[in-house]
PyMOL commands that place a pseudoatom at each C-alpha (Angstrom):
pseudoatom trace, name=CA, resn=MET, resi=1, chain=A, elem=C, hetatm=0, pos=[-9.266, -2.908, -27.733]
pseudoatom trace, name=CA, resn=GLN, resi=2, chain=A, elem=C, hetatm=0, pos=[-10.165, -6.462, -26.854]
pseudoatom trace, name=CA, resn=PRO, resi=3, chain=A, elem=C, hetatm=0, pos=[-11.958, -6.958, -23.515]
pseudoatom trace, name=CA, resn=SER, resi=4, chain=A, elem=C, hetatm=0, pos=[-9.105, -9.053, -22.113]
pseudoatom trace, name=CA, resn=LEU, resi=5, chain=A, elem=C, hetatm=0, pos=[-6.663, -6.195, -22.690]
pseudoatom trace, name=CA, resn=ALA, resi=6, chain=A, elem=C, hetatm=0, pos=[-9.099, -3.631, -21.283]
pseudoatom trace, name=CA, resn=ALA, resi=7, chain=A, elem=C, hetatm=0, pos=[-8.854, -5.486, -17.968]
pseudoatom trace, name=CA, resn=LEU, resi=8, chain=A, elem=C, hetatm=0, pos=[-5.259, -4.252, -17.680]
pseudoatom trace, name=CA, resn=PHE, resi=9, chain=A, elem=C, hetatm=0, pos=[-6.652, -0.765, -17.142]
pseudoatom trace, name=CA, resn=SER, resi=10, chain=A, elem=C, hetatm=0, pos=[-9.576, -1.629, -14.871]
pseudoatom trace, name=CA, resn=GLY, resi=11, chain=A, elem=C, hetatm=0, pos=[-7.290, -2.153, -11.884]
pseudoatom trace, name=CA, resn=GLY, resi=12, chain=A, elem=C, hetatm=0, pos=[-3.745, -3.119, -11.039]
pseudoatom trace, name=CA, resn=PRO, resi=13, chain=A, elem=C, hetatm=0, pos=[-0.460, -1.228, -11.316]
pseudoatom trace, name=CA, resn=ALA, resi=14, chain=A, elem=C, hetatm=0, pos=[-1.399, 1.302, -13.995]
pseudoatom trace, name=CA, resn=LEU, resi=15, chain=A, elem=C, hetatm=0, pos=[-4.297, 2.694, -11.972]
pseudoatom trace, name=CA, resn=ARG, resi=16, chain=A, elem=C, hetatm=0, pos=[-2.274, 2.601, -8.739]
pseudoatom trace, name=CA, resn=LEU, resi=17, chain=A, elem=C, hetatm=0, pos=[0.496, 4.711, -10.261]
pseudoatom trace, name=CA, resn=ILE, resi=18, chain=A, elem=C, hetatm=0, pos=[-1.967, 7.078, -11.931]
pseudoatom trace, name=CA, resn=ASP, resi=19, chain=A, elem=C, hetatm=0, pos=[-3.765, 7.495, -8.589]
pseudoatom trace, name=CA, resn=LEU, resi=20, chain=A, elem=C, hetatm=0, pos=[-0.460, 8.520, -7.023]
pseudoatom trace, name=CA, resn=ALA, resi=21, chain=A, elem=C, hetatm=0, pos=[0.147, 10.985, -9.851]
pseudoatom trace, name=CA, resn=ILE, resi=22, chain=A, elem=C, hetatm=0, pos=[-3.304, 12.502, -9.291]
pseudoatom trace, name=CA, resn=SER, resi=23, chain=A, elem=C, hetatm=0, pos=[-2.671, 12.869, -5.570]
pseudoatom trace, name=CA, resn=VAL, resi=24, chain=A, elem=C, hetatm=0, pos=[0.509, 14.797, -6.395]
pseudoatom trace, name=CA, resn=GLN, resi=25, chain=A, elem=C, hetatm=0, pos=[-1.275, 16.993, -8.936]
pseudoatom trace, name=CA, resn=GLU, resi=26, chain=A, elem=C, hetatm=0, pos=[-4.002, 17.821, -6.421]
pseudoatom trace, name=CA, resn=SER, resi=27, chain=A, elem=C, hetatm=0, pos=[-1.715, 18.321, -3.412]
pseudoatom trace, name=CA, resn=GLY, resi=28, chain=A, elem=C, hetatm=0, pos=[-0.902, 21.922, -4.279]
pseudoatom trace, name=CA, resn=GLY, resi=29, chain=A, elem=C, hetatm=0, pos=[2.832, 21.248, -4.264]
pseudoatom trace, name=CA, resn=LYS, resi=30, chain=A, elem=C, hetatm=0, pos=[2.864, 19.375, -0.948]
pseudoatom trace, name=CA, resn=LEU, resi=31, chain=A, elem=C, hetatm=0, pos=[3.708, 16.040, -2.557]
pseudoatom trace, name=CA, resn=SER, resi=32, chain=A, elem=C, hetatm=0, pos=[6.526, 15.042, -4.891]
pseudoatom trace, name=CA, resn=LEU, resi=33, chain=A, elem=C, hetatm=0, pos=[5.833, 12.596, -7.726]
pseudoatom trace, name=CA, resn=ASP, resi=34, chain=A, elem=C, hetatm=0, pos=[9.359, 11.206, -7.440]
pseudoatom trace, name=CA, resn=ASP, resi=35, chain=A, elem=C, hetatm=0, pos=[8.814, 10.483, -3.743]
pseudoatom trace, name=CA, resn=GLU, resi=36, chain=A, elem=C, hetatm=0, pos=[5.399, 8.882, -4.270]
pseudoatom trace, name=CA, resn=ILE, resi=37, chain=A, elem=C, hetatm=0, pos=[6.880, 6.597, -6.940]
pseudoatom trace, name=CA, resn=ARG, resi=38, chain=A, elem=C, hetatm=0, pos=[9.758, 5.757, -4.579]
pseudoatom trace, name=CA, resn=ARG, resi=39, chain=A, elem=C, hetatm=0, pos=[7.183, 4.779, -1.952]
pseudoatom trace, name=CA, resn=TYR, resi=40, chain=A, elem=C, hetatm=0, pos=[5.358, 2.617, -4.506]
pseudoatom trace, name=CA, resn=ILE, resi=41, chain=A, elem=C, hetatm=0, pos=[8.631, 0.896, -5.385]
pseudoatom trace, name=CA, resn=ARG, resi=42, chain=A, elem=C, hetatm=0, pos=[9.379, 0.383, -1.692]
pseudoatom trace, name=CA, resn=VAL, resi=43, chain=A, elem=C, hetatm=0, pos=[5.950, -1.189, -1.078]
pseudoatom trace, name=CA, resn=VAL, resi=44, chain=A, elem=C, hetatm=0, pos=[6.229, -3.605, -4.000]
pseudoatom trace, name=CA, resn=GLY, resi=45, chain=A, elem=C, hetatm=0, pos=[9.824, -4.473, -3.195]
pseudoatom trace, name=CA, resn=SER, resi=46, chain=A, elem=C, hetatm=0, pos=[9.015, -5.216, 0.447]
pseudoatom trace, name=CA, resn=ASN, resi=47, chain=A, elem=C, hetatm=0, pos=[6.436, -7.867, -0.457]
pseudoatom trace, name=CA, resn=SER, resi=48, chain=A, elem=C, hetatm=0, pos=[7.724, -10.948, -2.253]
pseudoatom trace, name=CA, resn=THR, resi=49, chain=A, elem=C, hetatm=0, pos=[4.230, -11.896, -3.466]
pseudoatom trace, name=CA, resn=ALA, resi=50, chain=A, elem=C, hetatm=0, pos=[3.583, -8.453, -4.944]
pseudoatom trace, name=CA, resn=ASN, resi=51, chain=A, elem=C, hetatm=0, pos=[7.005, -8.392, -6.562]
pseudoatom trace, name=CA, resn=TRP, resi=52, chain=A, elem=C, hetatm=0, pos=[6.563, -11.927, -7.937]
pseudoatom trace, name=CA, resn=ASN, resi=53, chain=A, elem=C, hetatm=0, pos=[3.107, -11.142, -9.317]
pseudoatom trace, name=CA, resn=CYS, resi=54, chain=A, elem=C, hetatm=0, pos=[3.903, -7.767, -10.873]
pseudoatom trace, name=CA, resn=SER, resi=55, chain=A, elem=C, hetatm=0, pos=[7.348, -6.244, -10.516]
pseudoatom trace, name=CA, resn=VAL, resi=56, chain=A, elem=C, hetatm=0, pos=[7.866, -2.504, -10.684]
pseudoatom trace, name=CA, resn=TYR, resi=57, chain=A, elem=C, hetatm=0, pos=[9.476, -2.934, -14.104]
pseudoatom trace, name=CA, resn=ALA, resi=58, chain=A, elem=C, hetatm=0, pos=[6.360, -4.765, -15.316]
pseudoatom trace, name=CA, resn=SER, resi=59, chain=A, elem=C, hetatm=0, pos=[4.227, -1.916, -13.955]
pseudoatom trace, name=CA, resn=ALA, resi=60, chain=A, elem=C, hetatm=0, pos=[6.198, 0.510, -16.092]
pseudoatom trace, name=CA, resn=ALA, resi=61, chain=A, elem=C, hetatm=0, pos=[5.627, -1.751, -19.094]
pseudoatom trace, name=CA, resn=VAL, resi=62, chain=A, elem=C, hetatm=0, pos=[1.844, -1.612, -18.528]
pseudoatom trace, name=CA, resn=LEU, resi=63, chain=A, elem=C, hetatm=0, pos=[2.025, 2.198, -18.572]
pseudoatom trace, name=CA, resn=ASP, resi=64, chain=A, elem=C, hetatm=0, pos=[4.031, 2.068, -21.792]
pseudoatom trace, name=CA, resn=PHE, resi=65, chain=A, elem=C, hetatm=0, pos=[1.512, -0.306, -23.333]
pseudoatom trace, name=CA, resn=ALA, resi=66, chain=A, elem=C, hetatm=0, pos=[-1.310, 2.059, -22.370]
pseudoatom trace, name=CA, resn=SER, resi=67, chain=A, elem=C, hetatm=0, pos=[0.602, 4.932, -23.936]
pseudoatom trace, name=CA, resn=GLU, resi=68, chain=A, elem=C, hetatm=0, pos=[1.109, 3.025, -27.179]
pseudoatom trace, name=CA, resn=SER, resi=69, chain=A, elem=C, hetatm=0, pos=[-2.509, 1.875, -27.362]
pseudoatom trace, name=CA, resn=ILE, resi=70, chain=A, elem=C, hetatm=0, pos=[-3.777, 5.433, -26.870]
pseudoatom trace, name=CA, resn=ALA, resi=71, chain=A, elem=C, hetatm=0, pos=[-1.356, 6.775, -29.489]
pseudoatom trace, name=CA, resn=ALA, resi=72, chain=A, elem=C, hetatm=0, pos=[-2.330, 4.053, -31.970]
pseudoatom trace, name=CA, resn=SER, resi=73, chain=A, elem=C, hetatm=0, pos=[-6.052, 4.792, -31.724]
pseudoatom trace, name=CA, resn=ASP, resi=74, chain=A, elem=C, hetatm=0, pos=[-5.488, 8.536, -31.189]
pseudoatom trace, name=CA, resn=SER, resi=75, chain=A, elem=C, hetatm=0, pos=[-8.151, 8.322, -28.480]
pseudoatom trace, name=CA, resn=LEU, resi=76, chain=A, elem=C, hetatm=0, pos=[-8.827, 7.279, -24.896]
pseudoatom trace, name=CA, resn=GLY, resi=77, chain=A, elem=C, hetatm=0, pos=[-12.287, 6.102, -25.914]
pseudoatom trace, name=CA, resn=THR, resi=78, chain=A, elem=C, hetatm=0, pos=[-11.447, 2.410, -26.140]
pseudoatom trace, name=CA, resn=HIS, resi=79, chain=A, elem=C, hetatm=0, pos=[-10.274, 2.297, -22.509]
pseudoatom trace, name=CA, resn=PRO, resi=80, chain=A, elem=C, hetatm=0, pos=[-12.421, 1.812, -19.381]
pseudoatom trace, name=CA, resn=PRO, resi=81, chain=A, elem=C, hetatm=0, pos=[-14.208, 5.022, -18.255]
pseudoatom trace, name=CA, resn=GLU, resi=82, chain=A, elem=C, hetatm=0, pos=[-12.433, 5.225, -14.886]
pseudoatom trace, name=CA, resn=PHE, resi=83, chain=A, elem=C, hetatm=0, pos=[-9.059, 4.878, -16.581]
pseudoatom trace, name=CA, resn=GLN, resi=84, chain=A, elem=C, hetatm=0, pos=[-9.943, 7.599, -19.096]
pseudoatom trace, name=CA, resn=GLU, resi=85, chain=A, elem=C, hetatm=0, pos=[-11.018, 10.015, -16.376]
pseudoatom trace, name=CA, resn=LYS, resi=86, chain=A, elem=C, hetatm=0, pos=[-7.956, 9.433, -14.232]
pseudoatom trace, name=CA, resn=VAL, resi=87, chain=A, elem=C, hetatm=0, pos=[-5.466, 9.691, -17.085]
pseudoatom trace, name=CA, resn=VAL, resi=88, chain=A, elem=C, hetatm=0, pos=[-6.917, 13.051, -18.096]
pseudoatom trace, name=CA, resn=ARG, resi=89, chain=A, elem=C, hetatm=0, pos=[-6.694, 14.318, -14.510]
pseudoatom trace, name=CA, resn=ALA, resi=90, chain=A, elem=C, hetatm=0, pos=[-3.119, 13.109, -14.098]
pseudoatom trace, name=CA, resn=ALA, resi=91, chain=A, elem=C, hetatm=0, pos=[-1.895, 14.366, -17.496]
pseudoatom trace, name=CA, resn=GLY, resi=92, chain=A, elem=C, hetatm=0, pos=[-3.220, 17.896, -17.073]
pseudoatom trace, name=CA, resn=SER, resi=93, chain=A, elem=C, hetatm=0, pos=[-2.108, 19.898, -20.088]
pseudoatom trace, name=CA, resn=MET, resi=94, chain=A, elem=C, hetatm=0, pos=[-0.047, 17.055, -21.585]
pseudoatom trace, name=CA, resn=GLU, resi=95, chain=A, elem=C, hetatm=0, pos=[-1.240, 14.573, -24.176]
pseudoatom trace, name=CA, resn=PRO, resi=96, chain=A, elem=C, hetatm=0, pos=[-2.328, 11.392, -22.342]
pseudoatom trace, name=CA, resn=ALA, resi=97, chain=A, elem=C, hetatm=0, pos=[-0.090, 9.076, -24.393]
pseudoatom trace, name=CA, resn=GLU, resi=98, chain=A, elem=C, hetatm=0, pos=[2.920, 11.309, -23.863]
pseudoatom trace, name=CA, resn=TYR, resi=99, chain=A, elem=C, hetatm=0, pos=[2.223, 11.607, -20.145]
pseudoatom trace, name=CA, resn=LEU, resi=100, chain=A, elem=C, hetatm=0, pos=[1.907, 7.849, -19.596]
pseudoatom trace, name=CA, resn=HIS, resi=101, chain=A, elem=C, hetatm=0, pos=[5.175, 7.234, -21.428]
pseudoatom trace, name=CA, resn=LEU, resi=102, chain=A, elem=C, hetatm=0, pos=[6.875, 9.878, -19.260]
pseudoatom trace, name=CA, resn=LEU, resi=103, chain=A, elem=C, hetatm=0, pos=[5.415, 8.305, -16.104]
pseudoatom trace, name=CA, resn=ALA, resi=104, chain=A, elem=C, hetatm=0, pos=[6.674, 4.871, -17.184]
pseudoatom trace, name=CA, resn=GLU, resi=105, chain=A, elem=C, hetatm=0, pos=[10.154, 6.249, -17.762]
pseudoatom trace, name=CA, resn=MET, resi=106, chain=A, elem=C, hetatm=0, pos=[10.164, 7.887, -14.319]
pseudoatom trace, name=CA, resn=VAL, resi=107, chain=A, elem=C, hetatm=0, pos=[9.209, 4.569, -12.733]
pseudoatom trace, name=CA, resn=ARG, resi=108, chain=A, elem=C, hetatm=0, pos=[12.038, 2.764, -14.560]
pseudoatom trace, name=CA, resn=ILE, resi=109, chain=A, elem=C, hetatm=0, pos=[14.637, 5.365, -13.595]
pseudoatom trace, name=CA, resn=LEU, resi=110, chain=A, elem=C, hetatm=0, pos=[13.640, 5.443, -9.920]
pseudoatom trace, name=CA, resn=ASP, resi=111, chain=A, elem=C, hetatm=0, pos=[13.481, 1.643, -9.798]
pseudoatom trace, name=CA, resn=ARG, resi=112, chain=A, elem=C, hetatm=0, pos=[17.223, 1.589, -10.473]
pseudoatom trace, name=CA, resn=GLU, resi=113, chain=A, elem=C, hetatm=0, pos=[17.864, 3.427, -7.191]
pseudoatom trace, name=CA, resn=PRO, resi=114, chain=A, elem=C, hetatm=0, pos=[18.134, 1.654, -3.818]
pseudoatom trace, name=CA, resn=PRO, resi=115, chain=A, elem=C, hetatm=0, pos=[14.808, 1.964, -1.980]
pseudoatom trace, name=CA, resn=PRO, resi=116, chain=A, elem=C, hetatm=0, pos=[14.949, 4.826, 0.554]
pseudoatom trace, name=CA, resn=GLU, resi=117, chain=A, elem=C, hetatm=0, pos=[14.979, 4.098, 4.285]
pseudoatom trace, name=CA, resn=TYR, resi=118, chain=A, elem=C, hetatm=0, pos=[12.030, 5.347, 6.315]
pseudoatom trace, name=CA, resn=GLU, resi=119, chain=A, elem=C, hetatm=0, pos=[14.255, 7.900, 8.065]
pseudoatom trace, name=CA, resn=GLU, resi=120, chain=A, elem=C, hetatm=0, pos=[15.071, 9.336, 4.640]
pseudoatom trace, name=CA, resn=LEU, resi=121, chain=A, elem=C, hetatm=0, pos=[11.547, 9.140, 3.188]
pseudoatom trace, name=CA, resn=PRO, resi=122, chain=A, elem=C, hetatm=0, pos=[8.823, 8.811, 5.858]
pseudoatom trace, name=CA, resn=MET, resi=123, chain=A, elem=C, hetatm=0, pos=[6.023, 6.312, 5.338]
pseudoatom trace, name=CA, resn=ALA, resi=124, chain=A, elem=C, hetatm=0, pos=[2.907, 7.849, 3.768]
pseudoatom trace, name=CA, resn=GLY, resi=125, chain=A, elem=C, hetatm=0, pos=[-0.632, 7.141, 4.956]
pseudoatom trace, name=CA, resn=TRP, resi=126, chain=A, elem=C, hetatm=0, pos=[-1.484, 5.037, 1.902]
pseudoatom trace, name=CA, resn=GLU, resi=127, chain=A, elem=C, hetatm=0, pos=[1.749, 3.119, 2.386]
pseudoatom trace, name=CA, resn=PHE, resi=128, chain=A, elem=C, hetatm=0, pos=[0.804, 2.330, 6.005]
pseudoatom trace, name=CA, resn=LEU, resi=129, chain=A, elem=C, hetatm=0, pos=[-2.513, 0.848, 4.827]
pseudoatom trace, name=CA, resn=GLN, resi=130, chain=A, elem=C, hetatm=0, pos=[-0.691, -1.469, 2.435]
pseudoatom trace, name=CA, resn=LEU, resi=131, chain=A, elem=C, hetatm=0, pos=[2.010, -2.587, 4.881]
pseudoatom trace, name=CA, resn=PHE, resi=132, chain=A, elem=C, hetatm=0, pos=[-0.080, -2.821, 8.060]
pseudoatom trace, name=CA, resn=PRO, resi=133, chain=A, elem=C, hetatm=0, pos=[-3.700, -3.594, 7.083]
pseudoatom trace, name=CA, resn=ASN, resi=134, chain=A, elem=C, hetatm=0, pos=[-4.345, -5.790, 10.139]
pseudoatom trace, name=CA, resn=LEU, resi=135, chain=A, elem=C, hetatm=0, pos=[-3.041, -3.199, 12.595]
pseudoatom trace, name=CA, resn=PHE, resi=136, chain=A, elem=C, hetatm=0, pos=[-5.144, -0.576, 10.845]
pseudoatom trace, name=CA, resn=GLY, resi=137, chain=A, elem=C, hetatm=0, pos=[-8.214, -2.798, 11.128]
pseudoatom trace, name=CA, resn=LEU, resi=138, chain=A, elem=C, hetatm=0, pos=[-7.616, -3.300, 14.849]
pseudoatom trace, name=CA, resn=ASP, resi=139, chain=A, elem=C, hetatm=0, pos=[-8.355, 0.408, 15.348]
pseudoatom trace, name=CA, resn=ALA, resi=140, chain=A, elem=C, hetatm=0, pos=[-12.065, -0.226, 14.799]
pseudoatom trace, name=CA, resn=VAL, resi=141, chain=A, elem=C, hetatm=0, pos=[-12.018, -3.016, 17.391]
pseudoatom trace, name=CA, resn=LEU, resi=142, chain=A, elem=C, hetatm=0, pos=[-10.329, -0.767, 19.929]
pseudoatom trace, name=CA, resn=MET, resi=143, chain=A, elem=C, hetatm=0, pos=[-12.909, 1.975, 19.391]
pseudoatom trace, name=CA, resn=ASP, resi=144, chain=A, elem=C, hetatm=0, pos=[-15.875, -0.405, 19.609]
pseudoatom trace, name=CA, resn=GLU, resi=145, chain=A, elem=C, hetatm=0, pos=[-14.609, -2.393, 22.587]
pseudoatom trace, name=CA, resn=GLY, resi=146, chain=A, elem=C, hetatm=0, pos=[-12.798, 0.192, 24.649]
pseudoatom trace, name=CA, resn=ASP, resi=147, chain=A, elem=C, hetatm=0, pos=[-14.155, -1.108, 27.989]
pseudoatom trace, name=CA, resn=LEU, resi=148, chain=A, elem=C, hetatm=0, pos=[-11.073, -3.251, 28.702]
pseudoatom trace, name=CA, resn=PRO, resi=149, chain=A, elem=C, hetatm=0, pos=[-7.324, -2.651, 28.979]
pseudoatom trace, name=CA, resn=PHE, resi=150, chain=A, elem=C, hetatm=0, pos=[-5.471, -2.995, 25.692]
pseudoatom trace, name=CA, resn=ALA, resi=151, chain=A, elem=C, hetatm=0, pos=[-4.339, -6.596, 26.301]
pseudoatom trace, name=CA, resn=GLY, resi=152, chain=A, elem=C, hetatm=0, pos=[-7.860, -7.545, 27.325]
pseudoatom trace, name=CA, resn=ILE, resi=153, chain=A, elem=C, hetatm=0, pos=[-9.337, -6.178, 24.101]
pseudoatom trace, name=CA, resn=VAL, resi=154, chain=A, elem=C, hetatm=0, pos=[-6.778, -8.064, 22.013]
pseudoatom trace, name=CA, resn=GLN, resi=155, chain=A, elem=C, hetatm=0, pos=[-7.419, -11.256, 23.977]
pseudoatom trace, name=CA, resn=ARG, resi=156, chain=A, elem=C, hetatm=0, pos=[-11.189, -10.941, 23.539]
pseudoatom trace, name=CA, resn=PHE, resi=157, chain=A, elem=C, hetatm=0, pos=[-10.782, -10.205, 19.843]
pseudoatom trace, name=CA, resn=VAL, resi=158, chain=A, elem=C, hetatm=0, pos=[-8.688, -13.326, 19.259]
pseudoatom trace, name=CA, resn=THR, resi=159, chain=A, elem=C, hetatm=0, pos=[-10.941, -15.438, 21.466]
pseudoatom trace, name=CA, resn=ASN, resi=160, chain=A, elem=C, hetatm=0, pos=[-14.006, -14.326, 19.514]
pseudoatom trace, name=CA, resn=GLU, resi=161, chain=A, elem=C, hetatm=0, pos=[-12.299, -15.448, 16.314]
pseudoatom trace, name=CA, resn=HIS, resi=162, chain=A, elem=C, hetatm=0, pos=[-11.367, -18.846, 17.780]
pseudoatom trace, name=CA, resn=PRO, resi=163, chain=A, elem=C, hetatm=0, pos=[-11.007, -21.529, 16.473]
pseudoatom trace, name=CA, resn=TYR, resi=164, chain=A, elem=C, hetatm=0, pos=[-10.595, -19.751, 13.127]
pseudoatom trace, name=CA, resn=CYS, resi=165, chain=A, elem=C, hetatm=0, pos=[-8.269, -17.112, 14.560]
pseudoatom trace, name=CA, resn=PHE, resi=166, chain=A, elem=C, hetatm=0, pos=[-5.082, -18.314, 12.876]
pseudoatom trace, name=CA, resn=ASP, resi=167, chain=A, elem=C, hetatm=0, pos=[-5.031, -15.935, 9.897]
pseudoatom trace, name=CA, resn=ARG, resi=168, chain=A, elem=C, hetatm=0, pos=[-5.947, -12.836, 11.904]
pseudoatom trace, name=CA, resn=ALA, resi=169, chain=A, elem=C, hetatm=0, pos=[-3.546, -13.723, 14.706]
pseudoatom trace, name=CA, resn=VAL, resi=170, chain=A, elem=C, hetatm=0, pos=[-0.642, -14.366, 12.343]
pseudoatom trace, name=CA, resn=GLY, resi=171, chain=A, elem=C, hetatm=0, pos=[-1.396, -11.158, 10.416]
pseudoatom trace, name=CA, resn=LEU, resi=172, chain=A, elem=C, hetatm=0, pos=[-1.410, -9.036, 13.577]
pseudoatom trace, name=CA, resn=THR, resi=173, chain=A, elem=C, hetatm=0, pos=[1.724, -10.502, 15.146]
pseudoatom trace, name=CA, resn=THR, resi=174, chain=A, elem=C, hetatm=0, pos=[3.634, -10.428, 11.860]
pseudoatom trace, name=CA, resn=GLU, resi=175, chain=A, elem=C, hetatm=0, pos=[2.819, -6.763, 11.311]
pseudoatom trace, name=CA, resn=ALA, resi=176, chain=A, elem=C, hetatm=0, pos=[3.623, -5.892, 14.919]
pseudoatom trace, name=CA, resn=GLN, resi=177, chain=A, elem=C, hetatm=0, pos=[7.029, -7.584, 14.623]
pseudoatom trace, name=CA, resn=ARG, resi=178, chain=A, elem=C, hetatm=0, pos=[7.617, -5.787, 11.346]
pseudoatom trace, name=CA, resn=ALA, resi=179, chain=A, elem=C, hetatm=0, pos=[6.775, -2.461, 12.984]
pseudoatom trace, name=CA, resn=LEU, resi=180, chain=A, elem=C, hetatm=0, pos=[9.212, -3.122, 15.840]
pseudoatom trace, name=CA, resn=VAL, resi=181, chain=A, elem=C, hetatm=0, pos=[12.017, -3.787, 13.361]
pseudoatom trace, name=CA, resn=LEU, resi=182, chain=A, elem=C, hetatm=0, pos=[11.295, -0.964, 10.915]
pseudoatom trace, name=CA, resn=PHE, resi=183, chain=A, elem=C, hetatm=0, pos=[10.422, 1.702, 13.495]
pseudoatom trace, name=CA, resn=PRO, resi=184, chain=A, elem=C, hetatm=0, pos=[12.596, 1.050, 16.565]
pseudoatom trace, name=CA, resn=GLY, resi=185, chain=A, elem=C, hetatm=0, pos=[11.723, 4.243, 18.460]
pseudoatom trace, name=CA, resn=GLU, resi=186, chain=A, elem=C, hetatm=0, pos=[9.365, 4.177, 21.433]
pseudoatom trace, name=CA, resn=ARG, resi=187, chain=A, elem=C, hetatm=0, pos=[6.610, 5.848, 19.381]
pseudoatom trace, name=CA, resn=CYS, resi=188, chain=A, elem=C, hetatm=0, pos=[6.917, 3.172, 16.689]
pseudoatom trace, name=CA, resn=LEU, resi=189, chain=A, elem=C, hetatm=0, pos=[3.753, 3.628, 14.544]
pseudoatom trace, name=CA, resn=VAL, resi=190, chain=A, elem=C, hetatm=0, pos=[2.077, 6.379, 16.585]
pseudoatom trace, name=CA, resn=GLY, resi=191, chain=A, elem=C, hetatm=0, pos=[2.340, 8.783, 13.643]
pseudoatom trace, name=CA, resn=HIS, resi=192, chain=A, elem=C, hetatm=0, pos=[-0.091, 6.554, 11.728]
pseudoatom trace, name=CA, resn=ASN, resi=193, chain=A, elem=C, hetatm=0, pos=[-1.833, 4.702, 14.532]
pseudoatom trace, name=CA, resn=HIS, resi=194, chain=A, elem=C, hetatm=0, pos=[-2.712, 6.428, 17.810]
pseudoatom trace, name=CA, resn=TRP, resi=195, chain=A, elem=C, hetatm=0, pos=[-2.060, 3.346, 19.985]
pseudoatom trace, name=CA, resn=GLY, resi=196, chain=A, elem=C, hetatm=0, pos=[0.916, 1.966, 18.070]
pseudoatom trace, name=CA, resn=THR, resi=197, chain=A, elem=C, hetatm=0, pos=[3.717, 2.483, 20.595]
pseudoatom trace, name=CA, resn=ARG, resi=198, chain=A, elem=C, hetatm=0, pos=[6.559, 0.030, 20.970]
pseudoatom trace, name=CA, resn=ASP, resi=199, chain=A, elem=C, hetatm=0, pos=[5.153, -1.201, 24.293]
pseudoatom trace, name=CA, resn=ARG, resi=200, chain=A, elem=C, hetatm=0, pos=[1.713, -1.809, 22.741]
pseudoatom trace, name=CA, resn=MET, resi=201, chain=A, elem=C, hetatm=0, pos=[3.233, -3.784, 19.869]
pseudoatom trace, name=CA, resn=ARG, resi=202, chain=A, elem=C, hetatm=0, pos=[5.040, -6.019, 22.352]
pseudoatom trace, name=CA, resn=GLU, resi=203, chain=A, elem=C, hetatm=0, pos=[1.873, -6.391, 24.414]
pseudoatom trace, name=CA, resn=LEU, resi=204, chain=A, elem=C, hetatm=0, pos=[-0.107, -7.392, 21.337]
pseudoatom trace, name=CA, resn=ILE, resi=205, chain=A, elem=C, hetatm=0, pos=[2.471, -10.013, 20.361]
pseudoatom trace, name=CA, resn=GLU, resi=206, chain=A, elem=C, hetatm=0, pos=[2.635, -11.457, 23.886]
pseudoatom trace, name=CA, resn=THR, resi=207, chain=A, elem=C, hetatm=0, pos=[-1.162, -11.604, 24.223]
pseudoatom trace, name=CA, resn=ILE, resi=208, chain=A, elem=C, hetatm=0, pos=[-1.676, -13.379, 20.910]
pseudoatom trace, name=CA, resn=ASN, resi=209, chain=A, elem=C, hetatm=0, pos=[1.252, -15.743, 21.504]
pseudoatom trace, name=CA, resn=ASP, resi=210, chain=A, elem=C, hetatm=0, pos=[-0.242, -16.668, 24.861]
pseudoatom trace, name=CA, resn=HIS, resi=211, chain=A, elem=C, hetatm=0, pos=[-3.562, -17.495, 23.202]
pseudoatom trace, name=CA, resn=MET, resi=212, chain=A, elem=C, hetatm=0, pos=[-1.885, -19.568, 20.492]
pseudoatom trace, name=CA, resn=GLN, resi=213, chain=A, elem=C, hetatm=0, pos=[0.163, -21.543, 23.033]
pseudoatom trace, name=CA, resn=ARG, resi=214, chain=A, elem=C, hetatm=0, pos=[-2.854, -22.260, 25.223]
pseudoatom trace, name=CA, resn=GLU, resi=215, chain=A, elem=C, hetatm=0, pos=[-5.365, -23.053, 22.474]
pseudoatom trace, name=CA, resn=HIS, resi=216, chain=A, elem=C, hetatm=0, pos=[-3.337, -24.288, 19.510]
pseudoatom trace, name=CA, resn=ALA, resi=217, chain=A, elem=C, hetatm=0, pos=[-0.084, -25.771, 20.823]
for i in range(1, 217): cmd.bond("trace and resi %d" % i, "trace and resi %d" % (i + 1))
show_as sticks, trace
zoom trace
């Protein structure tokens, strides 16, 4: 395999889907592969940049290409070591080429379904990290600077980033607004984030908006 093609299997959608398959294999029956693929489809579909860069259907095509390249050489040896190791773990007793083709077909079939609502299929931990990376990162700030009320910590965080606070501020307020819309209950994101109540999300938005109006209007 040419080095440029090997890069397809050093990261990106093939490894992401294989990682999900491994997590299902190693969950002892607690996870469903169909549901993890549905979550993957939901994540990609909810982000226009991700969908524009590599649609779910294109992800399935990468898996098919991997399957064909393994079958053609009758070996995993021409693929990156991490990819080899993960494919073997995911495939279990199946032939790697056969397994990857089956996984690709599952992705295509499930991609034809409407994405499930969060009430129907709850958000997984890995999904939270992809959808709310800035809110997740704020946890560390709250633990390190817990000497102030919540609004005070947020205000100090944004002030410390000033005048280059725009990206972080926009990321936090955008994710907080998204959380309020997607999870309208009072507990909002508490299942994934110990402080992520609806009131805290509003407080975060108001605190950052106040800073932006005072310092950047």
